[in-house]
C-alpha positions, -999 to +999 in steps of 0.1 A: -328+593-033-352+581-008-385+602-002-379+620+038-394+596+062-394+564+042-360+545+056-336+533+046-323+517+011-302+482+012-283+467-016-277+429-019-255+408-039-263+367-045-235+346-047-220+337-078-225+299-076-222+288-112-189+299-124-171+267-106-197+248-120-194+261-158-155+252-154-161+216-137-182+211-172-153+220-194-127+202-176-150+172-182-156+179-220-121+182-221-109+149-204-136+129-224-125+148-258-092+135-253-105+097-246-122+097-276-094+107-296-070+082-284-094+059-291-104+068-326-069+076-335-054+040-319-083+022-344-075+042-372-037+036-369-040+005-362-064-013-389-064-046-405-076-063-434-083-095-452-091-098-487-095-130-510-082-125-542-086-146-571-054-155-595-038-125-616-064-096-596-041-069-584-050-038-564-039-011-546-034-010-505-045+023-486-028+034-459-052+043-432-042+074-410-014+085-431+025+085-427+024+106-393+003+080-376+016+049-394+048+033-389+048+002-414+021-019-433+027-060-430+013-078-458+012-116-456-001-139-487+007-159-515+013-125-535+037-102-552+040-071-535+056-035-551+062-003-534+060+031-555+070+062-540+058+083-569+020+073-573+006+043-587+010+031-624-016+038-649-042+004-654-026-001-690-012-035-679-018-066-700-060-073-688-063-107-671-092-127-687-112-149-664-136-174-677-157-203-658-185-221-663-205-241-636-236-253-624-254-244-590-283-256-568-302-232-548-328-248-523-351-225-509-342-193-494-307-199-502-281-181-521-250-185-540-220-159-551-192-152-571-167-122-556-139-109-578-116-075-569-121-054-605-099-023-613-116+008-626-121+000-665-127-035-656-157-058-678-183-082-664-201-103-687-222-132-670-247-156-687-276-173-664-297-203-680-323-217-652-330-249-655-353-255-628-371-226-605-361-189-606-331-167-595-326-132-584-296-120-598-280-093-578-250-069-584-231-055-556-210-028-562-188-029-528-178-054-503-197-032-478-229-032-496-230-071-500-216-077-461-248-051-450-269-075-473-261-106-455-257-091-424-297-077-423-307-108-442-327-091-469-343-100-500-338-084-531-371-066-532-355-042-506-330-028-533-300-025-518-283-043-547-268-019-573-282-043-600-307-066-599-320-092-627-343-119-625-343-155-645-365-182-643-372-215-658-383-223-694-372-185-703-340-181-727-310-178-705-299-140-689-271-125-706-252-097-681-227-065-687-214-043-666-180-022-669-166-015-629-168+029-628-140+025-598-120+000-582-133-021-557-152-055-547-178-069-572-201-101-563-228-116-582-253-127-560-277-160-567-306-154-551-334-181-545-361-167-525-393-178-541-395-213-517-388-236-548-362-253-554-339-243-581-308-252-606-289-233-633-257-229-649-237-199-646-208-188-672-191-156-667-161-139-686-141-110-664-118-087-685-097-074-656-077-041-659-041-046-641-017-018-636+014-015-661+039-038-639+066-045-673+099-045-662+089-037-625+106-061-600+086-070-564+094-050-533+084-084-521+082-117-546+054-141-534+073-169-525+087-149-494+055-150-481+053-122-457+062-087-464+068-052-444+070-020-462+080+011-441+052+044-447+072+070-464+075+101-442+083+131-467+051+152-478+061+150-512+061+118-515+032+097-533+035+061-523+016+036-538+017-002-524+004-026-550-005-059-546-010-089-573-015-120-569-001-148-595-020-170-619-008-199-610-031-203-578-070-201-582-075-179-553-052-169-519-058-148-488-045-116-483-040-099-449-031-063-439-020-046-404-005-011-399+020-004-371+014+020-353+036+055-344+024+053-307+042+091-297+022+108-326-012+091-311-006+102-276+003+138-289-024+144-311-049+127-283-035+150-256-042+181-272-077+186-252-057+179-222-031+207-230-056+236-233-070+225-200-042+228-182-033+263-201-072+275-192-064+267-157-031+286-154-046+315-171-061+342-145-100+345-147-114+381-160-100+410-139-081+388-115-109+384-095-135+359-111-172+374-123-186+402-104-217+398-085-250+408-098-270+435-069-305+439-061-317+462-040-340+462-014-360+494+010-361+486+046-382+510+063-367+528+098-382+545+125-378+579+129-386+579+160-350+560+170-330+588+163-328+610+191-340+649+179-327+684+192-347+705+173-383+701+172-391+713+136-367+692+120-376+661+102-346+635+102-335+619+069-319+588+076-306+568+048-286+532+048-270+511+027-256+473+027-234+460+004-231+420+007-210+400-011-199+367-013-185+352+015-151+344-007-145+356-041-123+337-063-090+353-067-071+336-095-075+295-089-057+290-062-063+317-038-096+332-020-103+370-006-127+372+023-150+405+022-171+412+050-199+429+051-198+464+042-225+487+060-228+527+058-255+549+075-255+585+069-276+611+093-288+643+079-291+664+106-296+696+090-331+713+100 
């Protein structure tokens, strides 16, 4: 209550403006998320890849995105393609032995490399006899790590190689042994980073583990060149696609391409838009938006402005005014105009 003669108490509420801006930011975020989902799912479900495989090598082909996003996979190249619905066979097939001896000549700041796809358990043996200069021998145990090394054009001292050896003229030949701990591309790099001309003789022997495919007929034989395999839709299926290169070729290029299920891509990408639509249809809190805040100020009122009927009394004047926003959100489509409300109470008791 106001003290006698202090005047009128007035309350005002400030318009609640940030509610609409918050909804605008939410709407923008949902649209951006839908676009990002569409791009990511499109890229994943339509993945293409290309490999160079040596004669006798075999590998599993992975389907990125799963059966929900991928309809089929196409494989092109001189290769036998096997399709299993109950998982991959074990790596207990007859090992493939690859032997090769050749001379390398490395100019200053030059390198050469050999690359193999080795299944888990394969064994690599290399002998390098340096007849002139010096060579860093680097081993990369994945294609990505080797590609990064090439792109960055770094030297062996940066340590990006999984293994590194050094051999120079006048030393005994370097003998290197390595067992593959997982199935991937393995690359041996002969790097001349010493600004001198170099020569060496390289001999390698690879004992490559293979899948047990005895008695299995290829889903697509190598003489068909191209192969298209439907991706299994059953949740219980454990599909495995294996590519094997015949031993009558030195190496060959194999390419793969996945065909998307566009309806699945669009359905997943539309989830943020569905959330946005449902939120817009839902009424705001209490059906009227957010309740405005109220502040109170005091404005003096002169008692002399009120006529007195008794010379012995002092008037008590209380005036309150509530100011509401010009419009308050009513749901999402309508607005309700609320006028300025004023009340003046005069206590004229002596």
